[in-house]
C-alpha positions as CSV (number, residue, x, y, z in Angstrom):
1,M,-24.3,-15.1,-24.5
2,T,-26.0,-12.7,-26.9
3,I,-28.3,-10.1,-25.4
4,S,-30.7,-7.6,-27.0
5,R,-30.1,-3.9,-27.5
6,G,-32.9,-3.2,-25.1
7,K,-31.3,-5.3,-22.4
8,V,-27.9,-3.6,-23.0
9,E,-29.5,-0.2,-22.8
10,E,-31.4,-1.2,-19.6
11,L,-28.1,-2.4,-18.1
12,V,-25.8,0.4,-19.2
13,S,-28.1,3.2,-20.4
14,E,-28.8,4.4,-23.9
15,R,-26.2,7.1,-23.6
16,R,-23.5,4.6,-22.7
17,F,-24.5,2.1,-25.4
18,R,-24.3,5.0,-28.0
19,V,-20.5,4.9,-27.4
20,Y,-20.4,1.3,-28.5
21,L,-22.7,2.0,-31.5
22,E,-20.4,4.9,-32.6
23,R,-17.3,2.8,-32.3
24,C,-19.0,0.1,-34.5
25,N,-20.3,2.6,-37.1
26,G,-23.9,2.2,-36.0
27,N,-23.9,-1.6,-36.5
28,E,-26.1,-2.8,-33.6
29,N,-24.9,-6.4,-33.6
30,A,-21.3,-5.4,-33.7
31,A,-21.9,-3.0,-30.8
32,I,-23.6,-5.7,-28.7
33,A,-20.7,-8.0,-29.5
34,Y,-18.2,-5.3,-28.5
35,Y,-20.1,-4.7,-25.3
36,E,-20.1,-8.4,-24.5
37,A,-16.4,-8.6,-25.2
38,N,-15.8,-5.7,-22.9
39,V,-17.7,-7.4,-20.1
40,A,-15.6,-10.6,-20.6
41,V,-12.4,-8.7,-20.4
42,S,-13.6,-6.9,-17.3
43,E,-14.6,-10.2,-15.7
44,E,-11.1,-11.6,-16.3
45,S,-9.4,-8.4,-15.0
46,Y,-11.4,-8.6,-11.8
47,V,-9.5,-11.6,-10.6
48,C,-6.2,-9.8,-11.1
49,L,-7.5,-6.7,-9.4
50,Q,-8.7,-8.7,-6.4
51,S,-5.3,-10.3,-6.0
52,L,-3.5,-7.0,-6.3
53,E,-5.8,-5.4,-3.7
54,I,-5.1,-8.2,-1.2
55,V,-1.4,-8.1,-1.7
56,L,-1.3,-4.3,-1.4
57,R,-3.5,-4.3,1.7
58,N,-1.4,-6.9,3.4
59,K,1.8,-5.1,2.5
60,I,0.4,-1.8,3.9
61,H,-0.7,-3.6,7.1
62,R,2.8,-5.1,7.6
63,I,4.5,-1.8,7.1
64,L,2.2,0.1,9.4
65,S,2.3,-2.7,12.0
66,E,6.1,-2.5,12.0
67,M,6.1,1.3,12.1
68,F,3.6,1.5,15.0
69,E,4.8,-1.7,16.6
70,T,1.3,-3.1,16.9
71,D,-1.2,-4.8,14.6
72,A,-3.9,-2.3,15.9
73,W,-2.5,0.8,14.3
């Protein structure tokens, strides 16, 4: 999916998009591609983060439940 510079700036702000432009030496198309790649990596990472959050939350719950001898700690 390729989006326009205006749409990227609308979504992430002109100031934030400037970082992508600087990293791509002012090449607008490369900056948009870089932004899109960053979004794709973030989307893939989200699944791992969700799983980690669930595992961590469950582990904390088990430890606190044992410590306080109740599930309603």
